C-alpha positions, 0 to 999 in steps of 0.5 A: 950865715949871718953873724949875730954879733954884727950890728943891726944898722949894718944889716939894714944898710945892706938890705937897702942897697939891695932894694935900691938896686932892684928898683934901679933895674925896675926903673930902667926897664919900665922907663923905656916901656912907658916911653913906647906907650906914650909914643904909641899914644901920641901916634894914635892921637895924631893919626885920629886928628889927621883923619878928622882933618880929612873928614872936615875937609871932605864936608867942607868941599861937599858943602862948597859943591852943593852951594855952587850947584845951587848957585847954578840952579838959582841962575837958571830959575828964570828959564826953568820957571818961564813960559818958554819951553825950549829955554826950560828944556835946555836949562834942565839938561845943561844942569843935569849934565853938570850934576856930578852927584846923584843928590844933584840929579835927584834935586833936578828931578824933583824940580822938573816933575812937580812942575806944571811944565809938561816940557820940564817933565818930558825932559827929565824923563828922557834924561833919567831914561838915558842915564847909564850911570844912575845907581840903583839908590837913585832909581829907588828915590825916583820910583818912590816920588813917582809912586807918590804922584800917581798914588795921589792922582789916582786917589783924588780922582776915583769914580766908582768903576775904578777909573782912578786906575787911569789917573789923568795928566800923569802920562809922563810919570807912568812912562818913567815909572813903567820903565824902572819897574821893567828893570827890576830883577822881579816885582810883585804887588796888586794889580786891577784885573777888571770889574765883574757883575756879582755872581759872574765870572766874566771880566769886563773893563779888563786890564789883562787878556782873559775873558774870565776871572782866573781861578786862582789855580797854582801857577796860573798867569795872565797877560796885560793888555794895557798899562796897569798900576801895581799897588802894594796892597789890595783895596781896604775900607780906607782906600787903594794901596800905594803905587809902587810900580806900573806894568807895561802892556804885554807883561806876563804875571803869575796870579798869587791871590784874588780879591773881590771889591765892591763897586756898587750894588751890581759890580765888583772889582776884581784884584790879583796879587801877582809876581813877575821876574825881570822882563826882557827889554 
């Protein structure tokens, strides 16, 4: 019990000593803790800096690789763009072999496929067909480019008899897109079946093995008798749908929907939305 006669100054001194002791204990506990936090933060910052440096190094190496490959293409431009088909083929094949990344292969494909040199087109098609390491992403990019070329060719040369379905001077593009379409697990789209006189069910100018227009019955199938474009939509007033594949001769597809499109006063084009599983090679 506190002595009431004890001076107040003695009490204040004792309380102060207790407070100081408690603070010293708290500081002794907290200083190592804050030191640990500071050390952890420093290690995290060091790790982040190291990761950033690694990313920058990777970007630098990729930039240098692309620059070197661009220089290789530049060194072969005379052969690639020249009139000597043999030299063009050799130069393209050599560059494709040196292409370590698929972006490089995509660049070479674009250079060759948009050229006016049939030898270049044929060579790059063969290279892609023989490339067992090509990823699905690369194939997707190539398919998109081929589809645009074939779509443009058919839309700019489209007589009323739908001869636009057989574009000119794109045999290589069709062959390659046909092969890539075969490799898909499944495919669907719209194909031109043929034409028919208005009011008639007899097919003319056929692309499938049937004499009459399919009835549209469930699970009805047709078999192609020629190479036919696979489009992403049926014809509209704006034109034909974009080409996203090519079906080879002998492909069996299921007819999901039919649509007629007027050609002239006498004829209609018959279109079908079709689906097919992957075709065995």
